[in-house]
N, C-alpha and C positions, 0 to 999 in steps of 0.2 A: 504494499499498500503506500502509497507516496504521501510526503510529509507535506503538508498544505503550509504555506506561505501566511503570516503574519496579515495581509492586506486583501488575502482571499477570503479570511473568516472574518474580520473587523471593516474591511471597507477603505483601510487603511490607517484606522487611528491605531493598530497595532497591541489595543487593551486586549490581549489574550486571556490576562489571569483575571476571573469572574470576581466578583465583591455579592457581601451580603446585604441585604436591604430588609431590614425588621418592622412589620406591621403589626402591634397588639390590639386588640379592639377587645372591649368587654361592654355588654348592654348596659342602655343608659336606667335599666329596670328590670323588672323581672320578665320576660319574655321579651321586653320588647325588642324592635326589630331598630338597628342601630345601624348608623356609619360614621367611621372616621375618614379625616383627609389626610394623605401621606406625601409631603411633597415627595421631590425624585430628589435626588442624589446631584449635588452638583459636579459639574465634569470640569477636571483643569488641565485636560490634554491639548495639545496644541490642536486649530482649526485652522485648516485651510482655506483657500478664499474660495468662496461656489460650493461649500463643504458645510453640511451640520453635521453637529455631534450629537445621537438619540440614542436614549436606552436600548438594550435589546436582552428580555428576559430569557435565561434559559432553562430554568427551573423552579417550581414552587416547592416549597414545604411548609406544609397545613397541619395544624395542631387544634384541637376541641377540648373543650370541659368535656370528662367523661363522667356522664352519671348514668348509675343503675337503674331500670325504671320500674315500679312497680306490677306486679303479675295486671296480664291484661290490658296493659299500656303499651303506646309505640311513640317513640317521639324520632325526629328528625330534626341535624344540624346542618343549619346552611351556612356555608360562605362565598362570597359575589367578590371576584377583583374586576372595577370597573375604569375607567378613563375619565368617566363624566359621572359626576352625583347623581344617585338614581333617586335623589329626593321622595323616597318611600313616605310614609307616614307613618312618626313613632309609635305605631300600635302591637298590639301583643299580636306574634304570630304574622303569618303573608297570606293573601289568597292565593288563589292556584292560579287564578288569572296574571295578577302580579307575577309571580314567579316564574309563570315561562315568560312573559313579556321581559324581563330582564334577564333571562336566560336568551334569548334571542336578540336582545338589543347589541348595535353592532358596536357599541361603547364597552359592552362587556368581553373580556379576554381572557378572563376563566372564572369557572364554580365549580365548587366540589359540596356533597352532603355526605354526612354520616345519619346513619340507621341505624337507632338502638332500640330494640323491644325485647320481648319475651318468646323463650320455646317451650316445648310442650313441658307440664307439669310446671310452669310459672319461673322458669330460672331467667333471670336477666342475661340479654348477650346480645356481642353487637354483632352488627351486619357487614361485610365488606369483604375484600381481597386482602387487604392493608393491615399492615398494622401501621401506629401513629408513631412519629409523624408520615403524614401520606404523602407522596413525593410524585410529583409528574412532572415529566419532560414537555417542554416545547418546542424543542426544536426540530429542523426536520432532518432526512438522511446524512444531508450536508454538514451538518452541525450550525445550523443557522438557526438563530431565536427569533422570538415576536416582539417588533418594534415598536415601542411605546413615545410619543412625541407630542406630551403634555408636559403640565407642570406638575401636576398630581395625580396620585394614582387613588382610589375611594373602597376601602373593605366595610364590605355588609354582611353583618351576621343575623341569622334570622334562627328561630328555633317554635319549629312547627308551622304547620299549612293548616289556616283555619277550615276548620268542619271536616280535616282530614285525620291530622296525630295529635296525641294528646300535650297540653302545653306540659314544660318540666316544675314550674314553680319556684323559680329562683334565677337570679342574674348568672346567664353564663358566658365564659369569656372563649377567646380565641386565638392565635396567633399565625400569622402568615410570613415566609421567611420568604424571599425572593434570588434567586441566585442568576446576577447578572453581570453586563460589562459596557461599554459605550462602542456604539460602532456609527461608523462615517458613512452618512448618505450625499446626495445630489439634494440641492436647495428646491428642486422642483419635485425630488420625491418626497423630501421630508412635510413640503407643502400637503401635498396628498395624502401625508397619513396625518397629519393635525385634523385635516378634514373627518378622515373618513372615523375620526375618534373623540368628535365633538356630539 
């Protein structure tokens, strides 16, 4: 396998060593859908004329509060990473329609859910093929990640879909760790990315 040049992966920025960005979140009240704003890291790399540096997300690591639900109940925890504030009402849970709309929005660049319920006999159990933290690779087969060209990222936490799941009855927390680096793009591409993420 041939070794890739720095410019091939980073568009000329040479930033091949990823960094971490952490976004912690805690619900503002019991089961209240909550969004926090996370300013993007400040880049200090040299910028060439006619080029712009953007964040390239390679992976996200997600961790939710772990709660064992009582018998005959079912919880759902959801995290949504967006480039635009979804402006969801600070209400208990989220409606089915609002959840699907948020997942389908062009400004949503990642979302994940964790479901917890009971198995036969009433023993609490967590469903899903992953152990926390859940790790998601956002790169393509060539090692290129997802580009973000906004000033902020927004992380939303919701516990429970109205009329579908049981609410937890407590204030829940989550953490999203973002593995990123900076990538150099043409100004025309930068403008297109900004427009698509607003």
